[in-house]
C-alpha positions as a Python dict, from the first residue, in 0.01 Angstrom:
ca = {
    (1, 'M'): (0, 0, 0),
    (2, 'S'): (29, -298, 227),
    (3, 'E'): (9, -301, 585),
    (4, 'G'): (356, -284, 791),
    (5, 'I'): (595, -436, 550),
    (6, 'L'): (588, -240, 208),
    (7, 'H'): (873, -435, 36),
    (8, 'D'): (1078, -722, 185),
    (9, 'P'): (1331, -892, -63),
    (10, 'Q'): (1582, -1146, 23),
    (11, 'L'): (1881, -975, 188),
    (12, 'N'): (2209, -1120, 83),
    (13, 'I'): (2388, -1123, 420),
    (14, 'N'): (2713, -1300, 454),
    (15, 'P'): (2639, -1571, 731),
    (16, 'E'): (2991, -1528, 888),
    (17, 'V'): (2972, -1161, 948),
    (18, 'I'): (2620, -1042, 1021),
    (19, 'F'): (2587, -675, 919),
    (20, 'L'): (2291, -463, 848),
    (21, 'K'): (2262, -103, 761),
    (22, 'I'): (1908, 55, 836),
    (23, 'L'): (1831, 399, 731),
    (24, 'V'): (1565, 570, 952),
    (25, 'M'): (1361, 876, 816),
    (26, 'S'): (1070, 1063, 921),
    (27, 'D'): (857, 1358, 827),
    (28, 'S'): (942, 1391, 446),
    (29, 'H'): (627, 1595, 389),
    (30, 'G'): (653, 1532, 5),
    (31, 'S'): (1034, 1578, 4),
    (32, 'K'): (1113, 1264, -193),
    (33, 'S'): (1435, 1406, -331),
    (34, 'N'): (1598, 1436, 12),
    (35, 'M'): (1482, 1075, 87),
    (36, 'F'): (1634, 951, -247),
    (37, 'D'): (1959, 1147, -171),
    (38, 'A'): (1986, 994, 178),
    (39, 'I'): (1947, 645, 9),
    (40, 'K'): (2206, 718, -235),
    (41, 'I'): (2439, 819, 21),
    (42, 'E'): (2396, 552, 255),
    (43, 'S'): (2318, 234, 40),
    (44, 'P'): (2093, 71, 312),
    (45, 'D'): (1972, -275, 345),
    (46, 'V'): (1661, -153, 506),
    (47, 'V'): (1456, 175, 503),
    (48, 'L'): (1240, 248, 795),
    (49, 'F'): (1005, 536, 754),
    (50, 'L'): (807, 688, 1058),
    (51, 'G'): (535, 871, 891),
    (52, 'D'): (409, 1199, 757),
    (53, 'N'): (391, 1147, 379),
    (54, 'I'): (380, 769, 379),
    (55, 'R'): (285, 779, 23),
    (56, 'D'): (649, 898, -58),
    (57, 'C'): (730, 532, 34),
    (58, 'E'): (556, 415, -299),
    (59, 'D'): (843, 600, -496),
    (60, 'I'): (1112, 447, -266),
    (61, 'E'): (945, 103, -319),
    (62, 'S'): (964, 134, -697),
    (63, 'K'): (1284, 301, -725),
    (64, 'Y'): (1475, 73, -488),
    (65, 'P'): (1316, -274, -530),
    (66, 'K'): (1613, -447, -364),
    (67, 'I'): (1580, -240, -34),
    (68, 'M'): (1350, -380, 250),
    (69, 'L'): (1112, -122, 322),
    (70, 'R'): (875, -62, 642),
    (71, 'A'): (660, 232, 719),
    (72, 'V'): (409, 366, 985),
    (73, 'R'): (157, 633, 930),
    (74, 'G'): (189, 974, 1088),
    (75, 'N'): (-61, 1247, 1177),
    (76, 'C'): (-54, 1378, 806),
    (77, 'D'): (-120, 1030, 679),
    (78, 'Q'): (-499, 1014, 762),
    (79, 'G'): (-692, 831, 479),
    (80, 'Y'): (-389, 614, 380),
    (81, 'R'): (-365, 243, 461),
    (82, 'G'): (-104, 119, 683),
    (83, 'L'): (7, 82, 1056),
    (84, 'D'): (37, 335, 1307),
    (85, 'M'): (275, 131, 1512),
    (86, 'D'): (488, -168, 1405),
    (87, 'E'): (676, -400, 1594),
    (88, 'F'): (933, -651, 1461),
    (89, 'V'): (1277, -802, 1489),
    (90, 'L'): (1575, -761, 1278),
    (91, 'E'): (1918, -942, 1335),
    (92, 'G'): (1789, -1042, 1674),
    (93, 'K'): (1696, -699, 1805),
    (94, 'K'): (1339, -631, 1888),
    (95, 'F'): (1207, -282, 1719),
    (96, 'F'): (927, -53, 1783),
    (97, 'M'): (839, 213, 1562),
    (98, 'T'): (574, 500, 1553),
    (99, 'H'): (531, 832, 1427),
    (100, 'G'): (498, 950, 1784),
    (101, 'H'): (189, 1176, 1786),
    (102, 'L'): (-33, 900, 1944),
    (103, 'F'): (220, 908, 2227),
    (104, 'S'): (205, 1296, 2254),
    (105, 'V'): (608, 1309, 2197),
    (106, 'K'): (574, 1670, 2159),
    (107, 'L'): (499, 1700, 2520),
    (108, 'G'): (757, 1462, 2643),
    (109, 'K'): (906, 1107, 2600),
    (110, 'T'): (791, 924, 2909),
    (111, 'K'): (467, 758, 2770),
    (112, 'I'): (645, 636, 2443),
    (113, 'M'): (961, 519, 2660),
    (114, 'D'): (736, 341, 2920),
    (115, 'T'): (550, 168, 2631),
    (116, 'A'): (893, 49, 2466),
    (117, 'T'): (1012, -76, 2837),
    (118, 'A'): (690, -264, 2879),
    (119, 'R'): (726, -442, 2551),
    (120, 'S'): (1095, -521, 2612),
    (121, 'I'): (1195, -341, 2309),
    (122, 'D'): (1569, -303, 2238),
    (123, 'I'): (1517, -4, 1956),
    (124, 'L'): (1268, 248, 1960),
    (125, 'L'): (1196, 466, 1651),
    (126, 'F'): (992, 779, 1662),
    (127, 'G'): (926, 1095, 1483),
    (128, 'H'): (674, 1380, 1474),
    (129, 'T'): (898, 1661, 1658),
    (130, 'H'): (1122, 1709, 1363),
    (131, 'I'): (1404, 1724, 1632),
    (132, 'P'): (1665, 1462, 1602),
    (133, 'Y'): (1729, 1263, 1930),
    (134, 'Q'): (1910, 983, 2044),
    (135, 'S'): (1936, 805, 2406),
    (136, 'E'): (2034, 468, 2535),
    (137, 'K'): (1938, 376, 2884),
    (138, 'D'): (1887, 44, 3046),
    (139, 'G'): (1919, -161, 2707),
    (140, 'L'): (1674, 65, 2525),
    (141, 'I'): (1804, 248, 2232),
    (142, 'A'): (1560, 552, 2137),
    (143, 'I'): (1583, 736, 1827),
    (144, 'N'): (1406, 1029, 1654),
    (145, 'P'): (1583, 1093, 1319),
    (146, 'G'): (1419, 1447, 1309),
    (147, 'S'): (1277, 1540, 971),
    (148, 'I'): (1418, 1464, 626),
    (149, 'G'): (1185, 1697, 473),
    (150, 'S'): (1256, 2008, 695),
    (151, 'D'): (1551, 2268, 661),
    (152, 'V'): (1761, 2053, 873),
    (153, 'K'): (1720, 1763, 633),
    (154, 'S'): (1818, 1480, 919),
    (155, 'Y'): (1794, 1111, 940),
    (156, 'A'): (1939, 824, 1123),
    (157, 'V'): (2177, 536, 1024),
    (158, 'L'): (2170, 218, 1245),
    (159, 'E'): (2436, -29, 1195),
    (160, 'I'): (2390, -394, 1360),
    (161, 'K'): (2694, -591, 1327),
    (162, 'N'): (2736, -929, 1514),
    (163, 'G'): (2464, -828, 1743),
    (164, 'A'): (2625, -478, 1842),
    (165, 'V'): (2426, -163, 1751),
    (166, 'E'): (2571, 172, 1646),
    (167, 'C'): (2350, 469, 1577),
    (168, 'K'): (2425, 789, 1398),
    (169, 'L'): (2218, 1095, 1344),
    (170, 'K'): (2315, 1277, 1021),
    (171, 'K'): (2229, 1566, 812),
    (172, 'L'): (2231, 1586, 412),
}
């Protein structure tokens, strides 16, 4: 498994209308079928995985070779290659994604939010708590998709169209 980006095919985007659909999932804990179901329902251009069973991404990569895939490791991914945090730009928006355990998100969001603000991040993505969360404050959009592998089976969808970002928390 490569570091950071797992799979990055050419995106066929109409240059007149910039639209990007991003599926964000975390904490699959081996529930690959839930991940496949979310991909089938949403038909995303990009999949972002926030850790805890990063090896599940290998199957996404092989089953959906035309989807751009990025992933970070979670606290259950020790021994697997990959990044603990990833910072990148998509459609002019600066993203920061991490599992969240290194920022103690189960104890509060202050540390991770302060880090995102200090880095001038537009979209902060984290998991670990298994609890869906969404906020927007001072230009920072923060999202925890919950757990695609739990009984709740939750995920997030981001749509970026002509620079505007819309986020929806969803359940299978």
